[in-house]
VEXGUKOL-93219 format. One record per atom (N, C-alpha, C): y, x, z negated. Coordinates in steps of 0.1 Angstrom, whole numbers, padded with zeros to 4 digits, always signed. Atoms other than C-alpha are relative to their C-alpha. Layout:
YXZ...
% end
This chain:
+0006-0014+0001+0536+0110+1773+0009+0015-0005-0007-0008+0005+0563+0130+1769+0006+0002-0013-0003+0004+0013+0575+0117+1740-0011+0002-0012+0012-0005+0004+0541+0121+1726+0000+0014-0004+0003-0012+0000+0539+0155+1732+0014+0007-0012-0012-0003+0005+0576+0163+1718-0002-0001-0016+0002+0002+0011+0565+0143+1686-0010+0003-0008+0008-0008+0009+0534+0164+1678+0004+0013+0001-0005-0015+0001+0551+0197+1685+0011+0001-0010-0003+0000+0014+0576+0185+1658-0005-0002-0011+0009+0000+0015+0548+0177+1630-0004+0012+0002+0005-0012+0000+0534+0210+1641+0011+0011-0009-0011-0006+0005+0568+0225+1635+0003-0001-0017-0005+0004+0015+0577+0206+1603-0013+0006-0009+0008-0008+0012+0543+0218+1585+0000+0008+0000-0002-0016+0002+0546+0252+1594+0012+0003-0007-0009-0005+0010+0577+0254+1580+0000-0002-0012+0002+0004+0016+0569+0234+1550-0008+0011-0007+0010-0009+0011+0540+0257+1542+0005+0014-0003-0008-0013-0001+0564+0289+1550+0013+0000-0013-0010-0003+0007+0585+0284+1518-0005+0006-0015+0007-0005+0009+0584+0303+1491+0003-0007-0016+0003+0004+0008+0573+0293+1460+0001+0005-0018+0003-0006+0019+0579+0300+1417-0011-0001-0002+0016+0001+0007+0547+0308+1402+0001+0008-0014-0002-0005+0014+0551+0316+1364-0015+0007-0004+0009-0004+0003+0523+0337+1352+0001+0011-0015-0006-0006+0015+0521+0361+1320-0007+0014-0002+0008-0015+0007+0511+0396+1303+0004-0003-0014+0002+0001+0013+0501+0388+1269+0010-0014-0001-0007+0013+0000+0532+0364+1259+0013+0001+0005-0012-0003-0010+0556+0380+1282-0001-0012+0014+0002+0009-0014+0564+0350+1309+0007+0007+0016-0006+0001-0011+0569+0362+1344+0001-0008+0009-0001+0011-0007+0581+0347+1373+0001+0007+0016+0000-0005-0015+0567+0356+1409+0006-0008+0010-0002+0007-0012+0572+0341+1442-0013-0001+0010+0007-0001-0008+0549+0331+1465+0001-0008+0014+0000+0007-0013+0545+0317+1501-0013+0004+0010+0016+0002-0008+0515+0310+1524+0004+0000+0014-0002-0003-0014+0512+0322+1559+0001-0012+0008-0003+0009-0005+0526+0300+1586-0012-0003+0014+0011+0001-0012+0493+0303+1608-0015+0005-0011+0012-0001+0010+0455+0305+1590-0008+0008+0006+0014-0010-0006+0428+0330+1591-0009-0002-0008+0016+0002+0009+0393+0332+1579-0001+0010-0011+0006-0011+0006+0398+0366+1569+0015-0004-0014-0003-0001+0015+0428+0357+1544+0009+0013-0002-0010-0010+0000+0452+0387+1547+0010-0002-0013-0011+0002+0008+0474+0393+1518+0010+0011-0007-0009-0009+0001+0505+0412+1509+0006-0002-0014-0009+0001+0008+0520+0422+1476+0013+0008+0001-0011-0007+0002+0557+0427+1473+0004+0006-0012-0004-0008+0012+0570+0451+1447+0015+0005+0004-0022+0001-0002+0611+0446+1445+0001+0013-0005-0006-0007+0007+0635+0472+1441+0001-0001-0014+0001-0001+0011+0648+0482+1407+0005-0011-0007-0007+0009+0014+0667+0452+1396-0009-0016+0003+0010+0007+0001+0637+0432+1404+0001-0012+0014+0000+0008-0015+0633+0399+1431+0011+0001+0004-0013-0002-0006+0662+0403+1454+0000-0010+0014+0000+0004-0014+0673+0388+1487-0010+0005+0011+0006-0012-0006+0658+0417+1506-0016-0001+0002+0015+0003-0002+0619+0413+1495+0002-0013+0000+0000+0017-0008+0625+0370+1500-0004+0005+0015+0001+0002-0012+0633+0379+1532-0014+0009+0008+0013-0004+0000+0604+0403+1536-0013-0005+0003+0013+0010+0001+0580+0378+1523+0002-0009+0011-0002+0012-0011+0594+0354+1551-0007+0005+0012+0003-0005-0016+0587+0377+1578-0016+0002-0003+0015-0006+0003+0554+0389+1566-0010-0018+0003+0006+0014+0000+0544+0350+1562-0003-0001+0014+0002+0005-0015+0553+0345+1601-0011+0005+0005+0011-0007-0008+0529+0368+1607-0017+0002-0005+0012+0003+0004+0499+0353+1591-0003+0006-0015+0007-0006+0016+0498+0369+1558+0004-0010-0014-0005+0007+0012+0498+0354+1522+0008+0007-0007-0008-0013+0012+0525+0373+1499+0003-0005-0013-0004+0003+0014+0534+0374+1469+0008+0011-0008-0011-0010+0008+0566+0390+1450+0004+0000-0011+0002-0001+0018+0559+0404+1416+0012+0002-0007-0009-0003+0009+0579+0403+1388-0004+0010-0009+0009-0012+0005+0574+0437+1369+0009-0004-0018-0006-0002+0015+0601+0430+1340-0001-0013-0008+0001+0007+0007+0597+0397+1333+0010-0014-0006-0012+0010+0003+0618+0367+1318+0006+0004-0015-0009-0005+0012+0646+0376+1295+0003+0013+0000-0002-0012+0000+0647+0411+1308+0004+0006+0011-0002-0004-0015+0661+0413+1342+0014+0007-0005-0010-0008+0002+0689+0438+1345+0011-0005+0007-0011+0005-0008+0723+0431+1351+0010+0008+0003-0003-0007-0008+0733+0462+1366-0004+0014+0003+0007-0012-0001+0726+0496+1378-0006+0005-0015+0005-0008+0010+0726+0512+1348-0012-0006-0010+0011+0008+0004+0702+0485+1330-0012+0002+0007+0014-0005-0012+0679+0489+1363-0004+0013-0002+0008-0015+0000+0678+0527+1358-0007-0002-0012+0008-0003+0013+0666+0524+1322-0013-0009+0001+0011+0009-0002+0642+0493+1329-0010+0006+0005+0012-0005-0011+0627+0511+1359-0005+0013-0008-0001-0015+0010+0630+0546+1340-0015-0003-0008+0009+0000+0009+0607+0533+1315-0013-0005+0003+0013+0003-0006+0579+0516+1337-0004+0012+0005+0007-0012-0009+0578+0551+1359-0006+0010-0012+0001-0010+0015+0575+0570+1325-0014-0008-0009+0013+0008+0007+0547+0544+1309-0008-0006+0017+0004-0001-0013+0529+0545+1345-0015-0014-0001+0014+0010+0002+0495+0522+1331+0007-0013-0003-0008+0009+0004+0521+0497+1317+0003-0006+0014-0007+0004-0008+0534+0496+1352-0011-0003+0007+0014+0009-0009+0499+0492+1371-0003-0011-0006+0005+0010+0005+0489+0469+1347+0009-0013+0004-0008+0012-0001+0520+0443+1353-0004-0002+0020+0004-0002-0014+0511+0453+1393-0011-0009+0002+0012+0008+0001+0477+0442+1389-0002-0015-0002-0005+0021+0007+0487+0406+1372+0005-0007+0014-0003+0006-0010+0505+0400+1400-0006+0000+0015+0013+0000-0010+0476+0410+1426-0010-0006-0002+0009+0010+0007+0456+0387+1408+0010-0014+0004-0007+0008-0006+0482+0360+1416+0005-0002+0013+0000-0001-0012+0485+0370+1450-0012-0009+0006+0014+0006-0003+0445+0361+1452-0001-0013+0000+0003+0017+0002+0449+0328+1435+0006-0008+0007-0011+0008-0011+0475+0317+1459-0004+0000+0014+0008+0004-0014+0448+0321+1487-0005+0015+0006+0003-0014-0006+0445+0359+1497-0016+0001-0007+0018-0005-0002+0408+0375+1505+0004+0012-0014+0000-0009+0009+0405+0396+1473-0003+0014+0002+0004-0009-0004+0388+0423+1493+0008+0005+0016-0007-0004-0016+0417+0423+1521+0017-0004-0001-0014-0007+0011+0452+0433+1501+0004+0012+0003-0009-0014+0002+0477+0454+1506+0016-0001-0013-0014+0001+0009+0508+0462+1482+0008+0010+0010-0008-0010-0002+0539+0474+1498+0016-0003-0014-0009-0001+0011+0571+0485+1479+0014+0007+0005-0016-0003-0004+0610+0493+1480+0005+0005-0010-0010-0011+0014+0629+0521+1458-0013+0001-0009+0005+0008+0010+0615+0511+1426-0017-0004-0001+0012+0009-0005+0588+0489+1440-0009+0014+0007+0008-0007-0008+0579+0519+1465-0006+0009-0013+0007-0008+0009+0569+0540+1435-0010-0007-0007+0013+0007+0001+0548+0514+1424-0013-0004+0008+0009+0004-0008+0529+0508+1452-0007+0011+0003+0009-0013+0000+0518+0546+1451-0008+0001-0013+0010+0000+0014+0508+0540+1414-0009-0010-0001+0011+0006-0002+0488+0513+1426-0015+0007+0011+0013-0011-0006+0467+0539+1447-0004+0005-0011+0005-0012+0009+0468+0563+1419-0007-0006-0012+0007+0006+0015+0457+0532+1395-0012-0005+0006+0016+0006-0007+0426+0524+1420+0001-0014+0000-0002+0014-0001+0439+0491+1423-0013-0005+0008+0005+0005-0008+0415+0468+1445+0009-0005+0011-0014+0005-0015+0438+0469+1477-0007+0009+0012+0001-0013-0010+0434+0486+1512+0006+0007+0004-0008-0008-0008+0465+0499+1515+0014-0003-0006-0010+0005+0008+0498+0507+1500+0010+0005+0014-0010-0005-0007+0534+0511+1517+0012-0002-0011-0009-0004+0006+0561+0531+1502+0012-0001+0006-0009-0002-0006+0599+0524+1514+0006+0006-0006-0010-0008+0011+0625+0548+1500-0003+0001-0017+0005+0004+0013+0603+0548+1469+0001+0016-0004+0009-0011+0009+0597+0577+1442-0011+0007+0004+0015-0005-0004+0572+0599+1449-0006+0008-0010+0001-0012+0013+0570+0622+1418-0009-0008-0009+0006+0003+0006+0545+0619+1392-0002+0014-0013+0002-0011+0009+0539+0639+1362-0013+0012+0000+0007-0007-0006+0523+0671+1369-0013+0002-0010+0010+0002+0008+0503+0667+1339-0016-0009-0001+0009+0011-0008+0483+0640+1355-0008+0006+0007+0012-0005-0007+0449+0649+1367+0003-0006+0017+0000+0008-0012+0449+0640+1405-0015+0001+0005+0010+0006-0003+0422+0620+1413-0001-0006+0012+0000+0008-0015+0408+0605+1447+0006-0012+0002-0008+0010-0003+0427+0580+1464-0007-0006+0012+0009+0003-0011+0407+0556+1487+0008-0009+0008-0011+0011-0009+0436+0531+1496+0008+0010+0010-0011-0002-0011+0455+0543+1530+0014+0000-0004-0012+0000+0005+0488+0554+1522+0012+0004+0011-0009-0006-0007+0520+0554+1540+0011-0004-0002-0014-0004+0004+0554+0566+1532+0013-0002+0010-0010+0002-0007+0585+0556+1549+0017+0007-0005-0009-0005+0004+0611+0575+1542+0013+0006+0006-0012-0006-0007+0649+0584+1548-0002+0014+0000+0003-0014+0000+0651+0619+1562+0014+0008-0008-0009-0006+0011+0685+0624+1543+0004-0010-0013-0001+0004+0014+0676+0608+1511+0001+0011-0011-0005-0008+0007+0694+0625+1485-0010+0000-0014+0004+0007+0014+0673+0609+1456-0015+0009-0003+0016-0008-0001+0637+0631+1465+0006+0012+0000-0007-0011-0003+0642+0666+1463-0012+0009+0010+0011-0006-0010+0619+0690+1487-0008+0000-0014+0010-0007+0009+0599+0701+1455-0009-0013+0000+0008+0009+0000+0591+0666+1450-0007-0005+0013+0007+0002-0010+0585+0658+1485-0011+0009+0002+0012-0010+0003+0559+0690+1483-0011-0007-0008+0007+0001+0013+0546+0681+1453-0007-0011+0006+0006+0010-0004+0536+0648+1469-0008-0001+0010+0009-0002-0011+0521+0659+1500-0014+0008-0009+0010-0005+0006+0501+0681+1478-0012-0007-0003+0007+0011+0007+0489+0654+1459-0008-0007+0007+0010+0008-0014+0475+0635+1492-0008+0009+0007+0007-0010-0006+0461+0664+1501-0013+0002-0009+0009-0004+0012+0444+0671+1465-0012-0013+0003+0005+0012+0004+0433+0635+1464-0008-0002+0013+0006-0001-0011+0419+0636+1501+0002-0014+0005-0004+0008-0002+0437+0606+1506+0005-0001+0015+0002-0002-0011+0441+0590+1540+0016-0005-0001-0016+0002+0003+0480+0591+1544+0008+0004+0008-0010-0007-0010+0510+0594+1564+0014-0002-0006-0013+0002+0006+0549+0599+1560+0009+0001+0012-0006-0002-0009+0573+0592+1581+0016+0001-0003-0015+0003+0006+0610+0600+1581+0009-0005+0011-0011+0010-0009+0639+0580+1597+0016+0011-0002-0011-0006-0003+0669+0600+1609+0011-0005-0003-0011+0004+0001+0703+0598+1594+0001-0013-0011+0002+0012+0008+0689+0573+1569-0002+0008-0019-0002+0001+0018+0692+0577+1530-0009-0011-0008+0006+0008+0009+0681+0557+1502+0002-0014+0001-0003+0012-0001+0677+0518+1504+0003-0001+0014-0003+0004-0013+0678+0519+1543-0005-0010+0004+0004+0013-0003+0660+0489+1543+0008-0014-0003-0007+0010+0008+0684+0466+1523+0017+0002+0005-0011+0001-0007+0712+0453+1543+0013-0003-0010-0014+0003+0013+0733+0446+1512+0005+0015-0007-0007-0012+0006+0735+0483+1503+0010+0004+0008-0011-0004-0005+0764+0487+1524-0009+0013+0013+0004-0012-0013+0768+0515+1555+0004+0015-0006-0006-0012+0005+0784+0545+1534-0009+0012-0003+0009-0010+0004+0756+0573+1535+0007+0009-0010-0007-0011+0010+0779+0595+1516-0003-0003-0018+0001+0009+0011+0769+0571+1485-0012+0002-0007+0015-0004+0005+0733+0582+1486-0007-0011+0004+0009+0008+0004+0721+0549+1489+0009-0013+0015-0009+0009-0011+0730+0527+1524-0012-0007+0010+0005+0010-0007+0719+0502+1547-0004+0007+0016+0004-0005-0014+0701+0516+1583-0008-0006+0012+0008+0013-0005+0697+0490+1607-0013+0008+0011+0013-0005-0006+0674+0512+1630-0009+0008-0006+0010-0007+0008+0655+0531+1605-0006-0013-0008+0011+0010+0005+0646+0494+1589-0006-0007+0007+0011+0007-0010+0633+0480+1623-0006+0009+0001+0014-0012+0000+0614+0513+1629-0011-0005-0007+0011+0004+0011+0599+0507+1594-0010-0009+0004+0008+0014-0005+0590+0475+1599-0010+0001+0008+0013-0004-0013+0569+0484+1635-0009+0006-0010+0013-0008+0007+0551+0509+1613-0004-0008-0009+0007+0012+0007+0545+0485+1590-0010-0008+0004+0011+0008-0009+0529+0462+1613-0014+0006+0000+0008-0009-0007+0509+0489+1627-0007+0001-0008+0006-0006+0014+0499+0501+1589-0013-0016-0001+0011+0016+0003+0485+0463+1583-0008-0004+0009+0010+0002-0012+0470+0458+1619-0013+0014-0003+0012-0007+0000+0447+0488+1609-0008+0001-0014+0007+0001+0012+0440+0482+1573-0007-0015-0006+0007+0015+0007+0436+0442+1567-0005-0003+0016+0004+0009-0007+0418+0418+1586+0007-0009+0003-0003+0015-0002+0431+0391+1605-0007-0008+0008
% end
């Protein structure tokens, strides 16, 4: 009897492990080939909640893959977006800055690329009316753009993302709930940009939260960012863990499971 129980447990564990593997998904924006990653939840639910991850400025990285796996283990369908597309991946920070800058300036193109990835999340099994978008750095900017663009999502989360937008753009009501996880010492977001963002949230009557993490600078969730705060971007283990807990609370609020 014990052997049969052990065998059953092994089979269940194997099935769960097999279902929680990142798989490449090719999709397109016109003639541009995009290469996203999808992962199924380890436990199924009738609500099929889904999360779209928008990576940092260098594209899909180890940090976004790890987050995807963690969220799949919590019961979410997850898809990691490819914003730049095949043949356009940056080789260094200079190229990443130029590419991300292009999409920040051409926000409607960015929103479209995000929406295409959101469609892939739904195709992978997520409930079209039960999804959220989270993003890191450049992807955090994208998460906010998804809210501004009124994509069909329940909420967005920005981790150390750019907050600003062109002041000439009209502020329209934001219906998706918003969470911003921000390093208290992030040198890349000025007080003026932060104040402007917060005013935008008030003007759009958004349901928003902004949480600051002590001694944290840019990229505080990424273990590959090093630990030297003087460089402006560095990993902060305590802030990373706290922000992930805040993410889980937020997702439990905005998504059905």
